[in-house]
C-alpha positions in Angstrom: -41.6 216.5 -166.9 -41.2 220.2 -167.2 -38.5 222.7 -166.4 -38.7 226.4 -165.7 -36.8 229.0 -167.7 -36.1 231.6 -165.1 -37.0 235.2 -165.6 -34.3 237.9 -164.9 -33.7 238.2 -161.2 -34.5 241.5 -159.3 -31.9 244.1 -158.6 -29.5 242.8 -156.0 -27.7 244.6 -153.1 -23.9 244.3 -153.2 -23.6 243.1 -149.6 -25.8 240.6 -147.8 -28.1 242.3 -145.2 -26.8 240.1 -142.4 -23.4 241.6 -143.0 -22.0 238.1 -143.7 -19.7 238.8 -146.6 -20.3 239.8 -150.2 -23.0 238.2 -152.3 -21.9 236.7 -155.6 -22.1 239.3 -158.4 -23.2 236.7 -161.0 -25.5 234.0 -159.7 -25.9 230.9 -161.8 -28.2 231.4 -164.7 -29.3 227.8 -165.2 -32.9 227.2 -164.1 -33.2 224.8 -161.2 -35.4 221.8 -161.4 -39.0 222.4 -160.4 -38.9 226.2 -160.2 -42.6 226.5 -159.6 -43.7 228.5 -156.6 -46.6 227.3 -154.6 -48.7 229.4 -152.2 -49.4 233.1 -151.7 -47.8 235.9 -153.6 -48.2 237.9 -156.7 -48.9 236.4 -160.1 -51.7 234.9 -162.1 -53.5 231.6 -161.8 -51.5 228.3 -162.1 -50.5 227.3 -165.6 -52.5 224.3 -166.7 -49.5 222.2 -167.5 -47.9 222.9 -164.1 -50.5 221.1 -162.0 -49.2 218.9 -159.3 -49.5 215.2 -159.8 -51.6 213.5 -157.1 -49.8 211.0 -154.8 -50.6 207.3 -155.1 -53.2 205.9 -152.7 -52.9 203.3 -149.8 -49.5 202.0 -149.2 -49.0 198.9 -147.0 -46.1 196.7 -146.0 -45.1 193.2 -145.2 -43.8 191.8 -142.0 -40.5 189.9 -142.1 -39.7 187.6 -139.2 -36.4 188.0 -137.5 -34.6 184.8 -136.4 -34.3 184.9 -132.6 -32.0 182.0 -132.1 -28.8 183.8 -133.2 -25.9 183.8 -130.7 -25.3 186.9 -128.7 -23.3 189.4 -130.7 -24.5 188.1 -134.0 -26.3 190.4 -136.4 -29.4 189.8 -138.5 -29.5 187.2 -141.2 -26.8 187.8 -143.8 -29.3 187.8 -146.7 -31.1 190.9 -145.4 -29.9 194.5 -145.6 -29.1 195.9 -142.1 -31.3 198.9 -142.9 -34.1 196.9 -144.5 -34.0 199.0 -147.8 -35.6 197.2 -150.7 -33.6 196.6 -153.8 -36.0 198.4 -156.1 -39.0 200.7 -156.2 -42.5 199.2 -155.8 -45.1 200.1 -158.3 -47.8 202.4 -157.0 -51.5 201.5 -157.2 -53.3 202.0 -160.5 -55.7 204.6 -159.2 -54.8 207.8 -157.4 -57.0 210.2 -155.3 -57.9 213.7 -156.5 -55.1 216.3 -156.4 -54.4 217.8 -153.0 -55.4 221.4 -152.9 -52.5 223.7 -152.0 -54.2 227.1 -152.3 -52.9 230.4 -153.6 -51.5 231.1 -157.0 -48.2 230.1 -158.7 -45.6 232.8 -158.7 -44.5 233.1 -162.4 -40.7 232.6 -162.8 -40.7 232.3 -166.6 -41.9 230.2 -169.5 -42.5 226.5 -169.0 -40.6 224.5 -171.7 -40.2 220.8 -172.3 -37.4 219.2 -170.3 -34.3 217.7 -171.8 -34.1 215.1 -169.1 -35.8 212.0 -170.3 -37.8 209.8 -168.0 -35.9 206.8 -169.5 -32.6 208.3 -168.1 -32.6 205.7 -165.2 -34.9 203.2 -166.8 -37.9 204.1 -164.6 -41.4 204.8 -165.7 -43.1 208.1 -165.1 -45.3 206.5 -162.4 -42.4 205.0 -160.4 -41.9 206.2 -156.8 -38.9 208.6 -156.6 -36.0 207.9 -154.3 -35.5 210.6 -151.7 -33.0 211.3 -148.9 -34.4 213.3 -146.0 -32.1 214.9 -143.4 -34.0 215.8 -140.3 -34.3 215.5 -136.5 -36.7 213.4 -134.5 -39.6 215.8 -133.9 -40.7 218.4 -136.5 -40.6 216.2 -139.7 -42.4 213.4 -137.9 -45.7 215.1 -138.7 -45.0 215.0 -142.4 -43.3 211.5 -142.7 -46.6 209.4 -142.9 -48.0 211.7 -145.6 -44.8 211.6 -147.6 -45.0 207.8 -147.4 -48.3 207.9 -149.3 -46.5 209.4 -152.3 -43.2 207.5 -152.2 -42.0 204.7 -149.9 -38.5 205.0 -151.3 -37.2 207.4 -148.7 -34.0 207.2 -146.6 -34.5 209.1 -143.4 -31.1 210.3 -142.0 -31.1 211.2 -138.3 -28.5 212.3 -135.8 -27.5 210.2 -132.8 -26.5 213.0 -130.4 -29.9 213.5 -128.6 -29.3 213.8 -124.8 -32.8 214.5 -123.4 -35.7 212.5 -122.1 -35.4 208.7 -121.5 -32.6 208.6 -124.1 -30.4 210.5 -121.7 -30.9 207.9 -118.9 -30.2 205.0 -121.3 -27.0 206.7 -122.5 -26.0 207.5 -118.9 -26.3 203.9 -117.7 -25.5 201.8 -120.7 -23.6 204.2 -122.9 -23.9 204.0 -126.7 -25.5 206.3 -129.2 -28.8 208.1 -128.6 -31.7 206.2 -130.3 -34.7 208.4 -129.4 -35.0 210.2 -132.7 -34.6 207.0 -134.6 -37.2 205.2 -132.6 -39.6 208.1 -133.1 -39.2 208.2 -136.8 -39.6 204.4 -137.1 -42.9 204.6 -135.3 -44.2 207.3 -137.6 -43.4 205.1 -140.6 -44.9 201.9 -139.2 -47.8 200.1 -140.8 -50.9 200.3 -138.6 -53.3 198.8 -141.1 -54.5 195.9 -138.8 -55.4 195.6 -135.1 -52.3 193.8 -134.1 -49.9 196.2 -135.7 -51.7 199.1 -134.0 -51.3 197.3 -130.7 -47.6 196.9 -131.3 -47.4 200.6 -132.2 -49.1 201.5 -128.9 -46.7 199.3 -127.0 -43.5 200.8 -128.5 -44.9 204.3 -128.1 -45.9 203.8 -124.5 -44.3 205.9 -121.8 -44.1 205.1 -118.1 -45.4 207.6 -115.5 -43.5 210.9 -115.5 -43.8 212.2 -112.0 -43.5 209.0 -109.9 -40.4 206.9 -110.2 -41.7 204.2 -107.9 -44.9 203.8 -110.0 -42.8 203.8 -113.2 -40.6 201.0 -111.9 -43.7 199.0 -110.9 -45.3 199.4 -114.3 -42.0 198.5 -116.0 -41.9 195.2 -114.0 -45.4 194.4 -115.2 -44.4 195.0 -118.8 -41.3 192.9 -118.6 -43.2 190.1 -117.0 -45.8 190.3 -119.7 -48.8 191.1 -117.4 -49.4 194.8 -118.3 -52.5 195.8 -120.2 -50.3 197.4 -122.9 -49.7 193.9 -124.3 -53.4 193.5 -125.1 -54.0 192.6 -128.8 -50.5 191.3 -129.4 -50.3 187.6 -130.3 -48.0 185.2 -128.6 -45.1 185.0 -131.1 -45.1 188.7 -131.6 -45.2 189.3 -127.9 -42.4 186.8 -127.2 -40.1 188.5 -129.8 -40.5 192.0 -128.3 -40.5 190.9 -124.7 -37.2 189.0 -125.2 -35.4 192.2 -125.9 -37.1 194.1 -123.1 -35.9 191.3 -120.7 -32.4 191.6 -122.2 -32.5 195.4 -121.6 -33.5 194.8 -118.0 -30.6 192.3 -117.5 -28.2 194.9 -118.9 -29.5 197.5 -116.4 -29.1 195.1 -113.5 -25.5 194.3 -114.5 -24.5 197.9 -113.9 -25.0 197.7 -110.1 -26.6 200.0 -107.6 -24.3 202.9 -108.4 -26.1 203.3 -111.8 -29.6 202.8 -110.5 -31.8 203.4 -113.5 -34.6 206.0 -113.4 -37.6 204.6 -115.3 -39.7 207.8 -114.9 -41.1 208.9 -118.3 -39.2 206.0 -119.9 -40.1 205.0 -123.4 -40.8 201.3 -123.9 -39.7 201.7 -127.6 -36.4 203.2 -126.5 -35.9 200.3 -124.0 -36.6 197.8 -126.8 -34.2 199.5 -129.1 -31.4 199.6 -126.4 -32.0 195.9 -125.7 -31.6 195.0 -129.4 -28.5 197.2 -129.8 -26.7 195.7 -126.8 -27.7 192.2 -127.8 -26.5 192.5 -131.4 -23.7 195.0 -130.5 -24.8 196.8 -133.6 -26.9 200.0 -134.0 -27.9 199.1 -137.6 -28.9 195.6 -136.6 -31.1 197.1 -133.9 -32.7 199.4 -136.5 -33.3 196.4 -138.8 -35.1 194.5 -136.0 -37.1 197.5 -134.9 -38.1 198.2 -138.5 -39.4 194.7 -138.9 -41.3 194.6 -135.6 -42.8 198.1 -136.4 -43.6 196.8 -139.9 -42.0 199.7 -141.8 -42.9 199.2 -145.5 -40.3 198.0 -147.9 -38.2 200.7 -149.5 -38.4 203.0 -146.5 -35.3 203.1 -144.3 -34.0 205.0 -141.2 -30.3 205.6 -141.1 -28.2 206.9 -138.3 -25.8 209.5 -139.8 -23.1 208.0 -137.7 -23.1 204.2 -137.3 -21.5 203.6 -133.9 -21.9 201.9 -130.6 -20.1 204.7 -128.8 -21.7 207.7 -127.0 -21.5 210.9 -129.0 -22.4 214.3 -127.6 -22.9 217.6 -129.5 -21.1 220.8 -128.8 -21.7 224.4 -130.1 -19.2 227.2 -130.3 -20.8 230.6 -130.3 -19.5 233.7 -132.1 -18.4 235.2 -128.8 -16.2 232.1 -128.1 -18.6 230.5 -125.6 -18.8 226.7 -125.8 -22.0 224.8 -124.9 -22.0 221.1 -124.4 -25.0 218.8 -125.0 -27.7 219.0 -127.6 -30.5 220.0 -125.2 -28.3 222.6 -123.5 -27.9 224.2 -126.9 -31.5 223.9 -128.1 -34.0 223.2 -125.3 -32.4 223.5 -121.8 -34.4 221.6 -119.2 -36.3 223.7 -116.7 -34.9 223.9 -113.2 -35.6 220.7 -111.3 -37.0 219.0 -114.5 -34.2 216.4 -114.7 -33.9 215.2 -118.3 -37.3 216.4 -119.4 -36.9 218.6 -122.4 -38.5 222.1 -122.4 -39.6 222.9 -126.0 -41.8 225.9 -125.4 -40.6 229.4 -124.6 -36.8 229.9 -124.8 -34.1 232.1 -123.5 -32.0 233.4 -126.5 -28.4 232.2 -126.7 -25.9 234.9 -125.5 -24.4 234.9 -129.1 -25.3 233.3 -132.4 -23.9 229.8 -133.1 -20.7 229.7 -135.1 -20.4 226.0 -135.6 -21.4 222.6 -134.1 -19.1 219.7 -133.5 -19.0 216.3 -131.8 -17.6 215.4 -128.4 -16.7 211.9 -127.1 -15.2 210.4 -124.0 -12.9 207.4 -123.8 -11.0 205.7 -121.0 -7.9 207.8 -121.3 -9.3 211.3 -122.2 -12.0 213.5 -120.8 -14.7 214.8 -123.1 -12.9 216.0 -126.2 -13.7 217.0 -129.8 -13.8 214.2 -132.3 -14.6 213.9 -136.1 -16.6 210.7 -136.5 -17.0 209.1 -139.9 -20.3 209.4 -141.7 -22.3 206.2 -142.1 -21.3 204.9 -145.6 -25.0 203.9 -146.2 -25.9 207.6 -146.1 -23.4 208.4 -148.9 -24.6 205.4 -150.9 -28.2 206.6 -150.6 -27.2 210.1 -151.8 -25.5 208.8 -154.9 -28.7 207.0 -156.0 -31.3 209.5 -154.9 -33.6 211.7 -157.1 -34.0 214.5 -154.6 -32.6 215.6 -151.2 -34.8 217.2 -148.5 -33.5 219.1 -145.5 -36.4 219.0 -143.1 -37.7 221.7 -140.8 -36.8 221.6 -137.1 -33.8 222.6 -135.0 -31.3 223.8 -137.6 -28.1 223.5 -135.6 -28.9 220.4 -133.5 -31.0 218.4 -136.0 -29.5 219.2 -139.5 -26.0 220.5 -138.9 -24.8 217.4 -137.0 -25.2 215.5 -140.3 -23.8 218.3 -142.5 -20.5 218.8 -140.7 -19.3 215.2 -141.2 -16.6 214.8 -143.8 -18.0 213.4 -147.1 -21.5 214.8 -146.8 -20.8 218.2 -148.3 -18.6 216.6 -151.0 -21.4 214.1 -152.0 -24.1 216.7 -152.0 -22.1 219.2 -154.1 -21.4 216.5 -156.7 -25.1 215.8 -157.4 -26.0 217.5 -160.6 -29.6 217.9 -161.7 -30.9 216.7 -158.3 -33.3 219.0 -156.4 -31.9 219.9 -152.9 -34.8 221.4 -150.9 -34.5 223.3 -147.7 -37.8 223.5 -145.7 -37.8 226.5 -143.4 -39.1 226.7 -139.9 -42.3 228.6 -139.3 -41.0 230.4 -136.2 -37.8 231.4 -134.5 -36.3 229.2 -131.8 -33.3 229.4 -129.5 -30.9 228.3 -132.2 -32.0 230.8 -134.9 -33.2 233.7 -132.8 -33.9 236.6 -135.2 -32.5 234.8 -138.3 -33.8 235.5 -141.7 -34.4 232.7 -144.2 -31.2 233.8 -146.0 -29.2 233.4 -142.8 -30.6 229.9 -142.3 -29.4 229.0 -145.9 -26.0 230.5 -145.2 -25.7 228.4 -142.0 -26.4 225.3 -144.1 -23.7 226.3 -146.5 -21.2 226.9 -143.8 -21.8 223.6 -142.1 -21.6 221.6 -145.4 -18.4 223.5 -146.3 -17.0 222.9 -142.8 -16.1 226.5 -143.1 -14.8 227.3 -139.6 -11.6 226.3 -137.7 -11.7 223.7 -135.0 -11.8 224.4 -131.3 -8.3 222.9 -131.0 -6.9 225.5 -133.4 -8.5 228.4 -131.5 -7.2 227.1 -128.1 -3.7 226.8 -129.6 -3.8 230.5 -130.5 -3.9 229.9 -134.2 -5.7 232.3 -136.4 -9.4 231.5 -137.0 -9.6 230.2 -140.5 -11.0 227.3 -142.5 -10.8 223.9 -141.1 -8.3 221.6 -142.9 -10.2 219.9 -145.6 -12.8 222.7 -145.7 -14.8 223.1 -148.9 -15.7 226.3 -150.8 -18.8 225.5 -152.7 -21.5 228.2 -153.4 -24.9 228.0 -151.8 -26.4 226.7 -155.1 -24.4 223.5 -154.9 -26.3 222.6 -151.7 -29.7 224.2 -151.9 -31.7 224.6 -155.2 -35.1 225.2 -153.7 -36.5 226.7 -150.5 -39.9 226.0 -149.1 -41.3 228.6 -146.6 -44.3 228.3 -144.4 -47.1 230.7 -145.3 -47.6 233.3 -142.5 -44.4 232.2 -140.7 -42.0 234.6 -139.1 -38.6 233.3 -140.5 -39.2 233.9 -144.2 -39.3 237.7 -144.8 -41.0 237.9 -148.1 -39.6 239.9 -151.0 -36.4 240.8 -149.1 -35.4 237.1 -148.6 -36.6 236.2 -152.0 -34.3 238.8 -153.6 -31.3 237.7 -151.5 -31.9 234.0 -152.1 -32.1 234.6 -155.8 -28.8 236.4 -155.6 -27.3 233.3 -153.9 -28.4 231.2 -156.9 -31.7 229.8 -155.5 -34.3 230.4 -158.2 -37.2 228.6 -156.6 -38.8 229.8 -153.4 -42.2 228.3 -152.5 -44.7 229.4 -149.8 -46.9 226.5 -148.6 -50.0 226.5 -146.6 -49.8 226.2 -142.8 -52.3 225.5 -139.9 -52.6 227.0 -136.5 -50.6 225.0 -133.9 -51.5 227.1 -130.9 -49.4 229.6 -129.0 -49.2 231.9 -132.0 -47.3 229.2 -134.0 -48.1 227.6 -137.3 -47.1 224.3 -138.8 -47.2 223.0 -142.3 -50.3 221.3 -143.6 -48.7 217.9 -144.4 -50.6 217.3 -147.6 -49.7 220.8 -148.9 -46.0 220.3 -148.1 -45.9 216.9 -149.7 -47.7 218.2 -152.8 -45.1 221.0 -153.1 -42.2 218.4 -152.8 -43.9 216.3 -155.4 -44.1 219.3 -157.8 -40.4 220.0 -157.3 -39.3 216.4 -157.9 -41.7 215.5 -160.8 -41.3 218.7 -162.7 -38.0 218.9 -164.5 
C-alpha cells in the first residue's frame, strides 16, 4: 500500500470559470488515497513501485435454488439475505494474469511514501477482494461491470427505480410499481455464463419481442408462456418450470387489469416480465431481486440494490434554472422520437432550454395528482456504504442516473462521513442533453449540489418563498464527496489543464486519464480493462 504526497497545486483563479461562486482559497492539503494519474499527459515513466496490481483470474458462482412452494405474498427463505450479499469476501485464485496495459505515463504528483494505513486495519489480507459501492444507471456502466467482477466480486451496485422508457414504461403503466429495467439489465451483466445452461437462461432473460409488430409480439409471448418457443432451448425442466411459473403469474396479473389496460407487448423484455411477475407475487422488490439474482446465477458477494426499496411507482422530475419543470426521466434525458411510443432515443439530442438546477421525485396516490415526494433511501445502501472500501460514481446520465440516488436524505451524510475511503467520479466521454457544454468541473459541482441537497424545493418556489437551501441541506465541500476523478482520454468533457487546475482547487488531488476506444459516431468509450486497472490502482494504493 502506497500513498502520494501531493506536490504544490498550480496557481488558482479566484472565481470558478463557470461563474458558480467562489472557489475555496485553501483547499485541503492532505493527499488523497491513490493519487496516481494514469494515461496521457506530461511526466516521466511510471514509478516502479506504483505499478498496478493485476486482477484475479476466473470468477464463478454457485446457483442457489429458491423454494417455489411459498404462499403468495411471502418473501424468500428467511435464512437468506434479500439481496443475496455474501457475508464475507471470497479468496481470489492463487494465480493472476499478466498486468493489464493501460498506456501512457503516470503524471507525477509527488513523492511516493509508505502508507500509515495498515493492511491489518480490517483484518483482511492484501489479496482479499475489496468491497465497493457503485452508483450508476442501467446502460453506460454495464460495459464495465463484467470486467470489474474479475477483480472483485464484492460490489454493491446501486441503481435508480425511476426509468420510464421501453418495456419498463408499459409494465409501470399497467401494473404500477417501481421501474425494474435498469436493475434487470445490471443483473444480466453480472450473471455467470460459464456453462451451456446458464448461457441459455441468459439468452431467455435478455430476449426481446418484435419491436414493430404488436400482433407478432403477442403471438411470440404466448408461445413463451406456454413453453413452446425456441428461446427455451437448452434450459432443463426444473429451471424452465421455475422461470415459467413467474412468467405465467405476470400474464395473469396483466389479464386481471381488464381490456382498458390492454398490454402492448411490442419490444417487451422477457427479463422485465419475469422480474415484474416475481415482484407482484412476493409483493417485494428486493425479494424479486433475490430470485432474479439466483436464476441469473450472480456470484456470491455481488449484489444489486434499488436506491429506493418500494412497491410504488416513482417518477423523476427536473427543475431547470429558468424555472421550467420537466416530468419523466426520458423526457429529461432521451425524449422519444415522434411516433416512437416508449422507445428511447439515445443518439442525437436537442439541448435543454436551460441547464438543470435540481432533480426530484414525483408520485401519485389515490387522493393527490402527481406531486413531489421525498422517498426514503434503501437502508441496505447506507449499510453497504458504512462497510465499503471505495465508492464509485459511474459514467452515464449525470442527472437521471446518478443524482436520483444522491438527492435522497442520508446518502450525502453517509458519504461525507467516510474518512480515508476513495470516492471516484468517472466522467462521460461526450456531452449529452443533460450536461450540454459542461466542463468536468461543472459535473463535479453538480454532484456536490445534489449530495448537499443544496436547492429549495418546488413547493417553496410556488409559495413565493425566497429560493434558498432545502430544509436539512448540507454544506460539505467537494472533497468530502469526490477524492478522485477519472476522465476518458480523447473525450470532450474533460478540458485538460484547465479542469485539472480547477479540480485541484476544489480539493481533488487525483485526476486520471484512461484509455478509450472508438464507439462510432465520433464517440469514444472506456476500454473496460484500462478503467478497472485504474480503479484497482486507486483502491489498492494508499
